[in-house]
N, C-alpha and C positions, 0 to 999 in steps of 0.2 A: 503493499500500500504506500511506501515512501516513494517520493519522486525521484525519478531517475533521468540521468541525461541523455541522451542519445546523440564546426570548423569555416571636384566641381560641385556645387549644392544648389542647382537651380530649382524652382519651386516646380511641384508636380501637380498643380491643380489640372492641368490639361490631361493627366493619365487616363482618367475615365470620363466618358460621356454621362455618366450617372451621379458623377460627383456631387453635382448641385442638390440632388433630389436623395441621395442617400442620408442615412442618419449622422448626426453629428458627435453623438454618443455612442461609446463602446458597449457592446453586449456582453453581459455580465457584471460582476464586480470590477471596481477600480483599483488600479494596482496600490498596494498599502503605502502610505507616506509616513516614515518614522521620522520625526524631529531629531532624535537623538538615540545613541544605544542605549541610554536609560529607557526610552519610550519603547523602543523594539525590544527589549527585555520584559517590559511590562505587558506588552501587548504578547509576547509569547507567553508569559504566565498566565494571561487570561485566556489565550485560545488553547492553551494544553488543559485548562480546568473545564473550559466547553466541552472539548473533545471527550474528557475523563466523565463527564455528566452523560455524554451521548451513549459511551459504552456502557456504563451502569443501566441506563434505560434499556438496551436493548438486552442485557443480561436477564433484566426481569420478564422481558417478554417471551423469552423461551422460542422453542420450536414453533412455527405456524406457517401457514400458506403464503403469509407476507413477509417470510422471514429474508428472503432474497433482496427484495426492495429495502427492507429495513436496513440490512447490511449494506447495500449500496449507498443509502443515504448517507451512512458514515463514512463511506468511501470520499463521498462527494465533501462531506464536511471538511475532513481532515485534510484533504487535499486542497482546498479553498485556503484553510488555515496555516498550512505549513509550508507548500510549494514555492511561495514566493520568497521565502526566505533562503531556500536553496540556491535560488536565482542571486540574490543579494549578495551571498558571500563571495560570489565571482565576478559582480559588476561594479559594486558600490564604490564610487571613488574615495572615500574615506576609509583609511584603516580600521579605525575603531568601531565603525560601521560592520565591516567585514567581520570583524573580531566578535562583534555581538551576535551577527547572524550564524555564525559557526558555532558559537556557545549555543544558541538556540537551536541548532542544527542537532545537537548532540542531545539536547533534551527531548526533541521530537523523536530521534531514534531510541532512546529508552521507552517511549510510548509505543513505538511500533513495534519493538521486539518484545514488550509486554503483552501488547494485543495480540500478537501473533501465537502466543503461547496462551491463550485464554481458553481454559478447557470447558466453561460452560459455552461459550461462543460455538467452540467445535463441536461439542456434543450436539448442540442445537443443529449445526449445518448438517451434520451427519443424519437428522432424521428428516431433512428437507426433501421433499419429491419434486422436484423441476418439472415445468410443464411443458417444454419444448426444447429443442435442442441448444438453443442460445443460452437459457437458463441452465442447462445441464452442463454446457462448457465453463459457463460462469462459477458453478458451484464446485465444478473439480477443480478449476484454478484456486479458487478460494480454499478449498480442502489441502490441495497441494502446498499452498502457502502455510498453512498452519502446521503440516507435518513437516515440511522443510525447516520450520523454525524450532520444531523439537516438543511441540506440544503431547506427543506420545512418549517422549523418553522419560525413564524416573526421574524423580525430583532432582536429584543431585546433579544428573547429565543435563536435564533442561536449564538448570541455572547456569551450569558451564556453559550450554549453547548461548543464551542470551548475554552471557559476559564476554564470548568470543565475538560475537556480531556487534556488540557496542563498541568493543577494544577496536576491531577493524575499521570501525566507521572514524573513530577517533584518530587512527593512525592514516586512514587514508586523507582524511582533512590534513594533516600535518604533511602528509607527501604532497599534495597539490599547493598548499600554501608554501612550502619552500621553492617551489618552481614559480608560482605565481608573484612571490614578494621578493625575489631575488633580482637585485637591482645592478644587473651586469652592464658595466659600461666600458667599451675597449676604445682605447685612445689610438688615432691613427693619424698619421700626417697625409695632406692631401696628395703626396706622390704615391702613397700606400693604395689610393683608392682609385688608381688608373683601371677605367673600364666599367666601374661602377657607376650607375645612372647617376647624375647630380642631384635629381630630386631626392634622393636617398640620403646624402649627406649634407648638400648646400647649405639647408638651414638648421642642420644638427647644432647642438650645445657643443662648445669647445673647453677644453681644460685650460689652466693657467698658462700653458706652453702652447696655446694655439691649436692644438691638435684636436681631429674630429672625434667627437663621442658616439659611437655606435651601440644601440642596445641589440636584443636578440629579438624584438619584435619581428612577425612574419613580414611585413611591409620591408622592414629593414633587411632581415637575414636573408632571405631568399634572392632578391634582385642582388645585392651585394656577393653573396656566394655563387651566383651565376655569372657576374659581371667581372669581378676582380682579376685583373690580370697577374696580380701577385699571389705567388704560391703561399708566401708567408702569410699573407692578408688572410688568403681563404683557410689557411690551416687554423689561424688563431681564431677565427669565425666559428670553423666547424668544431673545433674543440671545446669551444664555451659552451656551444649549444649541444653539444654531444654529453657534456657533464653537467648540463642544468640538474639541480637537485642534490648534488654533490653525495659524498660518502655518508652523510645524515639519511638520504632517502635509501641507500642501499641497504641500511639496518632496518629501516622501516619496512622496505619491501620484504627482507628476509623474516620479520616478525610477522607480517601479513600473511605469507605463504605458509609459514608454520602453524599459524593460528587456524588457517582455512583447512589444512590437512587434518589438524586435530578436530575441527567440526564434523568433517565428513566421517571421520574415524568414529565419533559419536553415534552416527546412523549406520554403522557397520559397512561403510565404503572404504576401499583401500586408498581411493584419493578424491581430491576435491573436484577434479575434472570428470571423474566417475559419477559423483553426487550431483553436479550440474548438468552435464549434458544428458541424462536420462530424461531430463524436461526439455529437450532442444530438439530440433529436426534432426541433427546428427546421431542422436539416440546415445552414442556412448564414443568415448575418447579413440577407440579403433577405428570407427567410421571417419571421424574427423580426421585422423593421422593418414589413413588411405585415401581420403580426398587430398590432403596437402602433399603427398607424395606424388600424385597424379599432377598435380601442378607443377610440382619441382620436374618431374620427368619432361613436361612439356615444353619448359621453359630453359633447362639447364643448358642446352647448345646456344641458344640465340642469346641468353646472359654472356656465356663465354666469348661468342663473337662480338656482341655489342662494346663489350670491355675491351677487347684487343682492339677494336678500332678506335677506342677513346685513347688507348696508350700510344697508338700510331699517330694520332690527331696530337698528343702531348710532344711525342718525339719530333715532329714536324715543327711545332710551335718553338721548340728549345733550340732546334738545329742539332739533334743529337742522334747518333745512332739507335735503332730501336733497342738494342741489346742492352744498351746503358739506362733505357729508361723505366722507371716503376710507376705506376698510377697508383696514387693514395686516393684516400676516401674523399678528402677535401678536393680533388680534382674532377669526381665525376661529373657533378651539375654544370661545372664550368664548361668541360670539355662536350658534355653532350649538347649545350647550347651553342658551342662552337661548331660542333658537326652540323647541326640543324643550319646554322646560317651557312654555312660553306655548302653544304648538299642540297640543301632545300631553299636557301635565302629566307629563312626565318628568324625573326628576333622577336621574342616574347615582349620587349621594350617597345616595339613598334606598334602594339596594340593599345597602349596605353590612352594615347589620344582620342581613340573610338569609344571607349569606355569609361566616360566620367562616373566616380562612385555613386551618387545620388541616382543618377539615370540607369546606372546598371541595376540597381535595385528596382527601378521601375519596369526594367527590360524583363527581368525575370517573372515580375508579377504579370506582365502583358502575356508571356509565354503561358503560364498557367490559364490565364483568363481564356485566351484562345484555344487552347487544347482541353481545358476541363471544366470550362465555363464558371469560374470564379473570380470575381473583380475585386482588388484592393484599393480603398480609398484613406488617405490619410486623414487622422482626426488631430486637428491643432490644438494646441494648448494643454494636451495631457500631461500632468505633472507626475514625472517620472524619476528614477534614481540618478539621471545625469540628463543637463540640457540639451545633450545631442541624441539622446534617446528618442525612440518615435513609437508611436501608437497608430495602428491601421486596423480598419474594419475590413472583413472578407465578407462578401455578398455573392448570393448567387446573381448570375447574369440574367437569367431567364425570368425571374421572380423579384430581384432588387432585394430579396430579403436579407437581412443580417445573419451571417453564419458563426463569424469568430472574430476574435482579437488576435493581431500580431503585433508584439512589440519588436522592435529593431533596435541593437545597440551596434552602430555600424565602424566605429573608428577606434584604433589603439588607443591606450592611456596607461600609465603606471598603476599597477596594482589590479589590472582586468584581467579576467581569463583571456589567455595570450592565442588560443588558437580559433577555430570556428564550430560552433556547436549550437543546438536548439535545445532548450529546455521546455518540456510539455507541462505548462504551470497546470492547466485545468483541461480535464477531460471531458468528451460530450457525453451527454445521457439524453435520448430521446425521451425516455420515461418522465425526465424532469424539465423536459424543454431546456437544456442546459447547453450553453455556448462554450464552444472550446477556446483555450488561450494558450499561445506559445510565445516562447522570445527567443529570436533569432540573433546570436551573439557572434560577430565577425570582427575582423579586423583589416579593413580596405584600406588602400592606399588612397590619401587624399588627390594624389596627383592624375588616377584613373588606373584601371584594371589591366593587368596581362589577361591573354585568352585564357590561360590556366588558371588564372583568379576568378575569372568569370565562371569557369567550369565547377570550381569549387563552391562558389556562390550558389550557383545553381543546385548543386548537390545538398548543400544545406538547408536551402528554400525547399527542397523536396521534403525535408524532414518537417519542416513549419507546415506544410501543405497536408501531409499525414496526420498532423494532429487538428489543423483548421476544417478538413473535410470528413474528419471521421463523424459516423452516424450510428453509433453503438447504443443499443438498449439501456446498458448500464456504463457507468462511469469504469467499473472495474472490467469492463470488457475492451477498453482501448489497446491494452498492450499487446502488440504482436510478440512472437516467440523473437529471442533475440538474434538468431542467425539467418532470420528473414527481415530485420529491422531497417538494413541499409539497401536492400534491394529495391524499395520505391526511388530513393534518390540516386542510387546507381543508375537507374534505367534511364533518368532523363539529363544526368550530367554530360552526356556527350553529344545532347543537341546542339551544343555551341557551335559544332563543326558543320552545322547544316546551313546553308546560306538563306533559306527561306525563315528558319528560325531567326538568324541575325538579322534579317531586315526588319524585323519586328521593333528592333531599336529605333528606326525611324518614325514610328508610329508614338513613341514617348519623348522622343528628343528629335523633333526636327532639324535642330542647330547642329546635331551631332553628325560629323561625316561618316558615311557608310563604310563598311571595311571592304577594301578592294577586293574582288572575287578571286583574283590571281594570289593573294596574299594568303586568304582563307584557304584556297586550294592548297598551296604549299603548307600551311599549316595542318591542314588536316593529313596529308601524308607524313610530315615531320612527326605528328601525335604518335605514330606506330613507333618511332625509333626510340628506344630506351624501355619498351615495355618487356622485354626480357629481363632487364635487370630490376625493373620496377616491381614485376610479380615475383621475382626471387626474393626479393627484400621481404615483400609482405608474408611470403611463405616462411621464410625465416622467423619474422616475428611472431607469427601464428605457432610455429612449431616450438619456440621458446616458451610462448604462453602456456601451451599444454604439457611442455615437460616442466615447467615452474611448479605447476599445480599437480603434477603428475604421483605416482605411488612413492617413489623416491624421493626423499629429502635433499636438497641442493641449495648450495649457496648461490643466491642470485647472480652475483658477479662472475663468480668462477663458471657456473653454468653457461653464461652468455659468452665468455671469452672462449670456452670450449667450442661452443656451437659456430661463433662468428670466425674461428679460426679454420673452420672447415669450408669457408666460402671462398670464393676465387680471389678476394681483396684481403681477405684474412681480417685478423682484429689487431686494432691499434694498441698497445700498451698504453695504459694510464687513462684511457677513456671510461667511462662509466653510462654508456646508454641506459641500461634499465633505471638508472637513477631519475630519468626524466619520462619514463614508459609509464605514463598515468593511467593509461587506459586500462592496464591490467590490475589497477587496485581496484577499479570500480566495480561494482557488484554484476553489472551487466556484463563486462567484459573479460572479467575474469574467467581462465579457462575457457574462453568464448571469441577470442581475437580473430579465430579461424573464419568466424562468421561474415568479416569482410569480403574474403574471396569465396565463401559459402555463397553469400548475396550476390556476388557477381554472376554466379552462374544463372541465378535466378533473374537477374538484371536483364543479362543477355538474352534470355529465352522471351521476357516480358517484351522486349523491343520488338521481336518479330510482328508482334499485332500491329504494329506502325507502319507497315509496308506501304500504306497510301500516301504517308507524309507525317512527320513528327507534330504537326498541327492539325491532323485530320478530327475534326471536333468528334465524330461519330465514334472512334476508338477511343479518345480522350474521355469522351463522358461515360463510355462502357467501363475503361478503366478505373474512373473515380467511384462509379457504384458498385463495381465487382470487387476491387481490390482495396481501394483506400477506405470508403466507406464503412465496410464492415470490421474494420480493425481487427481485434483478435477474438471476434465471436467465432470466426470458424477457422479450421487449421490452416496455415499459408497453403499447403498443397492443394487443398480444396478453393482457395481464392484464386490460385493461378491456374488451375483446371477450368475453373468457372470463365475466367477470362480469355482464355487460349483454347477453349474447347477440346482440351485436350491434356493429358498429364505431362509435366514439365521435363525437360531432358537437359543435359549438358552441351548438346551438339553445338547450338550459336557459340558459346563459351570457349570451347576448345579450337572450334575453328576460327574464332577471332585470334586467338593465341599463335595460330600458326602463320597469321596475315604479315 
C-alpha cells in the first residue's frame, strides 16, 4: 500500500484548442503546502492518527460483502495522506523540509508494515467472496501483501520481519540521500573543457582561481562526457559519477542485501530473488537468468565489434598504432558520439535548437493527445513545492472531461532528485470517481534537448500517462507487475525517430524550426549504433542485481568487481558503481532490475500493432482502453493478448537486436 517510484520557456496557451473551456482547477485534492518542517511534522501526526482511526473502524466491521470496498477506501485514504510526502523528500528545495519529509516517511513505513501484519484484517479478507474476476484479483493481491509481510509467521518471526522492512526503508533513504545531497563540484580550466558545449559550462560558477565548477547533474554530465576531447577531463567526470554515494553506500547496500536475504529465509526461501520473483511474470530467478543469458548471447558479438570500432576511432584520434591503444570506460560515450558524427554526420548537440525544454513538454503531450485522445492543459497559479513546478489537467479529447492531474518539476537544482522518474501520487478508482495524480520529475537542459533526451522525456511521460489514464475499479488495482511496468513507456520512447511524430512539434511551437528530414534519418540509423554495448551493460546490471539478492551472501563491491571484470572493458580498480545503483535498493526493483529488459520484449511486441503509424488514433485508443486503463486488474499477459489479438512473443525484440 505504500507509494512507489516507477528519469526556452514560451507560454503554452496555444497548445490546446480547448484550453479556454477546460477546468481552471485541478481534479482531486490540491497538493499540500507546508509552511515549515514543524508544520509538515504536525500534519504527519494528524494524518497518521486519521489513518489509524480508519484501520480500527475496519477492524470492527469484520468480514462482509462490502469488505473489499471498505479496504480499498483505506487504500485511498492512506494514499492521499502519505504519497505527497514521498515526493517532497525528493524535490523540496529546502534541506530541512526534505529531512522532515523523510522522517514522516519512516513513520508511514511503520504504519504500513504494522497494517500489513494486521491479523484481524487478514482473517476478514480470507472470508470474503469476490463477486467477479476484478474483485478476485484485487483480493488475491491484498492477501499476497498480507502474507508477504509476515502476517502468518510465528510472533517472533513476524516481529523480526517488520523490523527488517522498517530498517531497509531507513537504509534506502540514507542511500538515496547520500547521492542526492552529495555536492560534487569539479574544477576545470577552460582549456580542459575543449569540445564540451559552451552552454554546459559558460555560465557555471567559478572557484577563486577562475576555474569552471561542474556538477554531476545529467544536463551537465552527459554532454560533458560526450564532448570533452581531453581524456583526463572525461576520466575525472566519469570517476566522480561512478563513485557517487561512496564507501558509505557500499556498507548500506551490504546491510540491505543481508537483511533481505534474512527476510526471505523467514518465509522458507533460499534467497530474496526467490521470494520476490514468485509474484512476477518471470516466476523464478532461473527463468529471469535464462532470459538474461539469451540477451547476452544475442548481443555479445555485436558488443565486441562495436567496442573494437571505438578503439580504432581512439587510435585514429591519437595518431597511434591500434596495438598501443586501450579503450577506457570514460572513452565509450565520447567515441560513440565521434563515430556517429564521422559515420552518420549526427551530433546530438545539433538537436538542441529544435527542442526548447518547455516546448518539448508540450510536444510529448501533443503526441499523446493525437495517439490516445487525451489533452493536457496547464493550470496557472498552482502553489507547489517550487516556483518552477507546474500543474496540468489531463482531459479526454472526445468529451472534454477532466481525467487527472499531472505535476511537472522540469529543471535541475541542488538537492533535487537527479535522474528522471514519475511518482504516482494518487491512483484512479472508478468506484469512487477518483481522479489520479502523478508527478513527472526530470532535469531538462534549459538550452534545449538532444534527441536522446527527448526520447527519455517521452519514456518518462509514458509512466505519467499510465497513471493518468488508469480507469481501475479499485485504487489497489492500479499497480501492474513490476516486470511489466516499463513496457508502456518503452513502447513509445522510440517514436521520436518517426518524422510524422516529430512534425507534431510544429503544432505546439510554430516558431521552432523543424528538424531537417536528412538529420533525423541519419539519427535513426545512428541510433542503432552502440546497441550491443548498451544492452550488454543492461544485462550486466540485471545479472548483478539477481546475484546480489541470490542465495549466496556476497560483498556488493567484490561481487561487482568480479562480474564487471569478466566484461570486454573489465573493471576499473577504485571505482564503486554499486554505491550509486539506487534502483536495487528500492522495493520494486530489488531482484527485479531484469524487468527493464523483460519489458523491452513486451514493448517491441506492442509496437507491432502500430503498423499504420505511431499516431494512428484507432490503435492508440485501443491501446489506451485495453492496456493502459485496466492497470493491474488483469494479468499483463492478458492485457497484451487483448491488445494484439494473440499471445505475446519475443520475435520483434530479438529481430531488433540483430539489426
